[in-house]
N, C-alpha and C positions, 0 to 999 in steps of 0.2 A: 469474353465474359467480364462484366463490370464488377470490380471488387471495391467500389467506393463506399458502399453501404456497410455499416458495422455489422449488420445482420449477415451479410455475405462474407465479410472478412473473418469473423470468428469461426466460420465453418471451414474455410479454405486456407487460412493463414498458416504458413510454415510447411505446407504440403507440396512436394514436388513428385508427382506420380512417376515421372521418368526415372527418378532415382530409386523408387521403391517398387518396381515391377507393376505399377498401376494400383498399388494398395491404397484404399481410401483412408486407412488408419496407418499412421507412421509406425513402422515396426520398432520393437524394442530391441536394441542392439546390446545384448548382455556381454559385451567384450570390454576388457580393461587394457588389452595389449593388441597391437596390430602388426602383422608381419609385412616385410618389404620384399619385392622381387630381386633387388640387388642393392649394392652399397650406395650407388649414386642416388637412387630413389630414397633410400633410408636417410641419407644426409640432407637431401632437399626438403623432405617432409619434416624430419625431426628439427631442422633449423628454420622451419616455416618459410622457406623460400618458395615452396610449392604447396598448394592446399592438400590436406589429407589428415589422417589420424595416426597417432603412434602410442598414446597413453591416455587412459580414461580421465585423468585429472585435468587434462588440457584439451579434451575434445571427444565427442561421440556423436554419431549421426542422429540419434534420437534427441539428445540435448541441443544439438545444432538446430534442429527443426523448431524446438521451443524458442531458442534465441531469435530465429527469424520471425516466428509467430508474434512475439511481443513487440518486436521492432515494427512490424506491419500494423499491429493494432494501435500503437502509440504514434504512428506516422514519424518514426525516428529512423536514424541512419543505421543503427545496429542494436542488438540485444544480447543479454548474457544471463544465464540461469545459475542459481545458487541453491544450497541445501535449505535455506530459510530466509525469511525477510531480513533478519538481523545480520546474516552473512552478507547479504546484498548491501545493506546500509553500511556495515563496517568496512566493506571493500571500497564503496564509493567515497566514504569519508577519509579513510587512511591512505588512499592512493592520490588524494588531492590536497590534503593538509598534513603538514609535518610538525614536529616538535618546534616550539617557538612561534608558531603561527596560530591563527584563530579562525573560528567560524561563528556565524550568527544563526540561532535556532529559536523556535517558539518556546515561550515559557510554559505553555500548556500543550502537551503532546503525548505521544505514546510513551508510557512509563519506562519501558525497557530501552527505548532510544535515549530517553533522558538519563537513565542510569549509565548507559554506555558512554555518553558524552561526558558525564562527570568522572567516569573511570579513566578515560583517555586524558583528561585534564590532570588528574592527580598522579597518574602513572607515567604519562608520556609528555606532559607539558603542552598539550594542545588545548588552548582556551576556548570555551564556548561562552558567548555573550547571549543570554536569553532575553527575548523581547516579546512584546505584545504583537503577535503576527497578524492580528486583524487590521493593523495599521501598517501599510506598506512602507511608509516613511520611517518607521522604527528601524528597518534594516539599514537605511541610509545613515541614520543618526548613530547607530551602534557600530558600524563598520570602522575598522582601524586600518592603518597602513599595512598591517600584516594579515588582514582578513583574506582568506582564500575561498571560502565557501559560504553560501546562503542555503540553509536547510529550511524547507517549507513542508507543512502538512496542511492540505486543504481538500476536503474538510478534515479538521483535526480530530484526534482521538484523545479524550472522549467528548469534548464540548462542541464539536462540529463547527469550529471557527472557520471562517473563509478568509483566505489571503488573496489579494489581488496579484495573480501570477504575472500578468503583463507588466504591471508597475514594478514589481520586485525584479523581474528579468531585465528591465530597462536600467534600473539602478545598478544592477550587477554588471551588465555589459559596459556601462560607462566607466566602471572602476576595474575591469578585468577580473571580476569575481565569478566563479562557477556557481551555478544554481542546481540544486537537487530537490526535487519535489516528491513526496510520498503520496502516491495516487491510489493507495489501497482502498480507501472508502469510496471514492468516486468510480473507479475502474475506467478503462478506456471507453466504455459504453457512454458514460456521462461527461467525461472530461479528458482531454488530451493535452497535457501541459506543454509539450513541444510546440504546439500551435500558438502558444503565447510567449515563446522564446526561451523556455526552460531547457537547460543543457542535459540534465539527467533525470530520469523518472524511475522511482523504485516502487516495487509491489511486494507485499507479503502475499504470495500466490496461494498460501495456506487458506486464505479467506475467499473472496468472491471468484477469483480466477479458477481455483480448484472447485470450489462451490459445494462440496459435499462432506466437509469435516473429516476427510480421510487421508490427508497428506500434509506434509510440511515442505514448503519451498519458497524461494524468493527470486525476483527478477529485476534486472536493470535494463533500461532502454535509453537511447540518447545519441549524442554525438559519437561518431565512430572512433575518434582519437581517445576520448575518455573511456569508452567501452573497452577498447584495446588495452588501455592502461590498467583498467580494473581486471581484465582477463589475465594479463601478464603478471601483475603484482598481487591483486586480490585473490583471484582464482588459483593461479599456479603456485603462489607462495603461501597463502593462508590456507588453502585447501578446503574451503567450504563449498565444495562442488555438489551439484545435484546428481542423484543416481538416475540412470536411464529409465528405470521402472517408474520413478516418481515423475520424471519429465513427461512420460507418456500419459500418466494420470492427469497432469495439468493440461496437456493438449486435449485430452478427452473432455475435461471440464469446460475448457474454453469454447468448445463447439456449441454449448448451450448458454453461454454467458449472456448474450443479448436477450434471449427469451426469459432467462431468470431475472435479469436486471429490470426488465419491463415490469414484472410482477413485484419485485422488491420495491421499486420506485413507487408504484401505485399503492401498494399496501402501506408503506411508510408515510406517504403523503396523507392518506386518509387517517391513519392513527395519530399522526402528529397534530392534526387539526382537532381530533377528538380529545387528546390529552390537554391541548391548550385551552379547551373549554371546560375542563374539569376542575372544580374548586379544590380538590384534594392535591392537585399538582401545583407546586409553587412556580415552576418555570420549565419551559420546554425549549430545547435546543434542536433546531432543524432548519437547514438553509432554505428550504422551500416555503417557509412561513414568512409572510410580509413583516412580521415583528422581529425577524432575525437581524442582528446587528449589521451584517453585510449582505443582506438580501439582494440588493441591486447588483453587487459584484457577482454573487452566485448566479443570478439570472444571465449575466453576460458570459460567464465562462463555463457554465454547466448546462448541458443539453443532451438528451431530451428530459432528464429528470434530475433529482437531487440526492439520489442514493437510498439505500435501505437502512441507514443508521439514524436512530433518534436517541437523544439523551434527555432525561427529565429529572427534576429535583423534587424530592418528597419532604425536604426540610431537615430531617434528622436521620442519624444512622439507624435508630430503632425503627422508624417508619420504613426506611429503605429495606432493612432486613425482613421486616414483617411482610412487606409487599412481595418480595421474591419468594418467601416461604409459602405464600398463598397461591402461587401460580400452579396450574395443573397441566396445561398444554405446553407453555413456553419452558424451555430448558434453562436451568441455572448453570452457566458454564463460562469459561474464561474467554473463549475465542469468539469469532463472528464470521459473517459472510456465507454461512451454509444455507441450505434450503430450509432448515428448521429455524424457528424463532428462538433466539437465545438472549437471555438477560443476565446482567451482572450488577452487583452493588459495588461500585468502583472503590469506595473508601476501604472496604474490607477485603477486596480482591486485588485487582491489578495495581491500584495505587496505595495499597497498605504499606508498601515499602517507604512511602513518603511520610514525613511527619505531618500532623494536622496543620502546622504553619506552612509547610511546603505545599500542601493541598490547597490551602486558602490562597496562597500566592498564585497558584495555577488556576484558580477559579473553580476548583472541584469541591462541591459541597458534600457534607457528610451523608446527605440523603440522595446523592446522585445515582441514577439508574442508567446504565448504557443498554440500549435495546437494539439488537440486530434483528430486524423484522424479516421473517421468513416468507416463503411462497405459499403457505397454507391458505385456506379460504379466509378471506378478510373477516367475516363474521365470527369465525371460530377464534381467531386471535383477539378480536375486539371483546368477545365475551370473556375470555380468560383474563385479559387486562382489567376489565371492569369488575369482575368478581373479586380479584385480588385487591383492587383499590377499595372495594366495599368494606373490607375488614379493618381499614385504617380508622 
């Protein structure tokens, strides 16, 4: 059976029927402790000389299936699951960069990641150099002798900036720097950073991988040595581990990822073009539009589509809030990547923790709307957006 197609991979990844009595759904192992037949077996498994399970924080058959699943989907050597996307990011960063060292990251990115990076700088002495990640050479220019990590978001949150993954990976490898890419917005359906030389890939599985706004989880995939380091130090010591029940929900969500992403891609592309032609919209951010700053790069590294996320600027905070208040079908909520269409006014929600000056520096306008396009009928979403714009 060929498993090269992403449509096939999402259905079968992580499943070993010989281990699960032929079950087509990976069983949920609700066990936190595992008994051994004798002392020799206990020592071998507990000291990880022999494969096996001994304690839920360091391994479980259900979570192992999810680990294998994300590794297969990302064409990576290994995978590791966490309780949230931030648990995955913090494990990846803190197991590769220590006090007195630095990393380079996008000046415009997920607000909680930005807050985390500022926290570890003030509390632990790990410096972050923020750059315009739409220009790959910015990473080279910012790197210091103590730089250990390049962090990338592509497409970025919330401005959908595109970073040239191959170019940044080549810069990093020439200097012995590890690369970590947040692939949450693209998903493995549209982009696989390992194929461009990226060392580690992170996902908030809360979003598209779970896909139904009913779980919180994070995933890492990448080089086996880096994943093992994250497991031993990030997972085992920090303790941000996923529960087997949640791992099972992520596995179930992934089975329909390709089907959902086809619809997300198609709906978002159509709506981005509609918004770009509307006089009430000052600017649209979507990597599938030819007007996008790095459209040519997006075409090279994203396929078959550009994702289900759009951002657009309505000019002022008042107009942005008036727009979201006028929606009837689309939900006003913080998260993204579910089957339902979700909007947020970034300046008053996820990026409200930043000062107006910090938002301007990150390119986030006061009227910016982040739009997670759902899988509903395109005409229904279109009608809801247009009637909300009509009140402006």
